[in-house]
N, C-alpha and C positions, 0 to 999 in steps of 0.2 A: 247730243249736248247736254252737258252735267246739269244737275239740278243743284244750285248754292243755298238756299234756302227752303226747306219744306218742312210748315209747320201745320196740325192737323188740330183743332178743335184745342189750343191752348189757351189755359185761363193762369190765373197767379195771384194767390190770395197773402193780404198780410193782415194779419189779426182777423177781425170781422169783416174786413173790406174786401173786394175784388179789385184790383188794378188793372187786370187784363181780363178779359171774357171771351172766351169761346174765338181766338185767333186762330183763322186758317189764312196761310199766306205761302206762295210758291213764288219763288225768282231762281229764272233759269242764266246760265252762265251767258255773261255778255247781254244782259236783259239790266240794263242803267237804271233804277228805281230811284224814286223820291218817295219818301215818308213825311208827310204833311198832317201836323195837327197843333193846335194851342198848346201853351204851357199848361201841364197839367192830366194831359191828355193820356199818357203812359208811352211817350216815347221812349224816353232813357231807360225805363223795365223792359220794354221788349229789346233795347238793343243789349242791355244787360244778359236777357236770357238768352239772345244770341252768341254772346259769347261765352255763355255757359259759367256766369256770375252766380246766376241765380236759377233755381229749378223751379219748371212748372209743377203748379198743383194739379193740373189735370192736363192730359194732351201729350202729343208726342212731337218732337223737333228732332231735326235732320237739318245738320249744317256740312254742306262738301262733302257729301253724300254719307256722312258720319252719323247714326243715331247715337243719340246722347242716354247714356248708361251702359255703352256699349264703346267708347273710346275715351281716350286722355285726353281732357279737355285743356291741360298745358300745351301738348303737344297740336291740339288743332287750332288753339290760339294763334300759332307761329303763324299758319294761314292765311291769318285776317290783320287787316290791318284797321287800326280805330283811332280816328283824328276829334279829339274835343278838346276844347277850352282846359280844362281841367288839367291838360296832360304838360299844355304851354305853360302852365304856373309850378311846374314842378322841375324844368328843367335849369342849368345852370348860368346864370347871366353870364360868366364870364368864359362860358367855352366856346371854343371853336366851333363854326358851323361845318365845316369838315365831319369833326369826332360826333357832333350831334346827329348827322345824316347815317355816320357809320353804326353809332350805337343801335340802329333801329333792327339791324340784323339780330341783334341780341336782345331786344325787347327790353334794355335795361337804361336806366338814367346813369349817362356817364359809361365810361369804356372799361369794363374789368378782365376782357379776354383780350388775347393775341390777336392784333390788325396786321393785315397783309396789305402789300402794296397793292393784290387786286381789290381788296375792300373799298381803298380809296378812291380808285380807278373806277370802282362801281359807282360809288357816292357821287363821283363829279359828272358820271354820264347823266345820273339820274338829275341833280343839278342843272344841264346842260338842258336836257329834256323839259325841264319845266321852266325853263326862261330864266332862273336864278345862278347861274353859273357865279355870276359876279358879286356873289354873295360868298362865297367857298372862304375866303380868310378872313372874313369879318367876325366878331364877337357876337352872340345871341342879344346882348343887351345894348347894341347898336342897329338892332333893326327895328321898321316899324313893325307895326300889329299885321299889317297884310304880309309884310314878309315873314314874318313868325309862322303864319300860316301854310305860307307856300313850303315853309322849313320844314315844317310837322308833317306835311304830306309826302315830302321826300323823304324824309324818315319811314313814313309808314310803307313806302314801296322799295326800302334796302330790302326788306325780306320776303322779296317777291310774292305778295301776298297773293291769293285767289278772289280774295273780298275785301272791299276796302269801304270803312263805313266812315263818311265825313258829317261828322254829328253838329249842325249849325256852326259851319266853317267860318262865315261871314261875320258873325258875331263881334259888335265892337268896331267894324271896318266903317269909312266913310264910302261915298257913293262910287268915288275912282277903284280904290282900294277893292271893294267889293266886286266890279266890273273887270277888273284884272286879273283876279283870283278865281271868278266866274271864267273867264276865258281862258284861264289855263286847263283848269277843270274839262273843259269843253274838249280842248285841244288833248288831255290826257287819254280822254275815250276814243279817239280817233287813231292810239297808236293800239297795233295788233295785239301787245303784249299785257295792253292794259289789265288789269282784275276787273272785276264785275262792282259796279260802285252802287251804295245805297246812299243817297243823299238826304239829310234828315233836316227840314226846316219849319217855322213856322210862317216863312215869307214867300207867296206865291211867286214874286216876281224873280225869285230866284231860280224856280224850274225851268231849266234850259232844255232846247229841242232834242239834245242827247238823251232824255230820262224818257225812257221810251213808256214807263207806267208810274201811274201816280195811287200811293195808297192813303186813304184819307182816316184819318184815326181821332176817334172824339170820345171821350168819357171810359178811355180803356176800350176800345170795341171799334170793328172795323165798321166805317159807317159806308164807306164806298170803295172799290177798287177797279183801275181799269185804263184805257190807252190815255194818255195824258190830253189828248186833243179834248176827249170825249170828259174827262173832269174837269177841266178847265172852264167850265162855261158860266155864264150869270146866274142861272137855277141852281144848278148844283152848287155853286159857293155861297148863295143866298140860302139854300137849304144847311148846308154843312156849317156854317159860321151862325145861323141862325141872325141875320141881319140882311138888310137889302144892298145886296153886292152886283155892282156892275164890273163885267170883266171885257176888257179890252185886249185884244191880239195887236201885238206892235212887233215885227221882226221874229216871228214864230214864238215870242214869250208872252204870259200872261200878265196884266197889269190890272189892278185893282183900285176903283174908287169906290166909296161908300156913299150911298146914296143917303137923303135926307133921313134922319132917325130923331124919334121924339122923345125926347127926355123925361123921363116922370120922375118927379121929385115926391 
């Protein structure tokens, strides 16, 4: 089984500040994981490093078996799908959904390369797999926020990535759209051809049973890592968030409630 991510003692410094400190993290093939951390914990920096957009100040990184410093990062990125809200804002509002999905083959905004009938057939297959084939002839501007996120995931899958990073995909979604998207992601992991998925969030209730492990990131350091069931407990979450947290498991998902907090004036 291939090692998808292998980070050893990785740190990253910006100016005088260490944004990431001594990160060691391994993810094996088909070992779908969740990266959990509050805003400012270093999640985005870690993702930028995995994609090779920033270089570690210290430590060693291997992604998909390729050691940084010995691999063409542009070529490596073709095997990594990264879905983020910033990408959503770059797409053209009047563009056809089929074309947006097909553009994922070239990792471009818009289509500038020759497109074949097989490309469109592949795009339609992905849309069908994700349950959104009904959107294929629509323009991007007519889609709801949840539908736009589905299309971004379809676009990322067009290049047959070995690693798919979903960076807070439920941001801005109402509860129904969120649950529909999470259900789609869960179904995707059941596909034997699906890539290894890293799901990034700061909402514990989004952590699905299909994510076998959870990495807890706090203030640029790994607080704890392990099997999902072992991480999502009242004691661990209270320590991690530094607040009195109660965790209740319903239908194999963790739901948090905050116990009484004394507000200091």
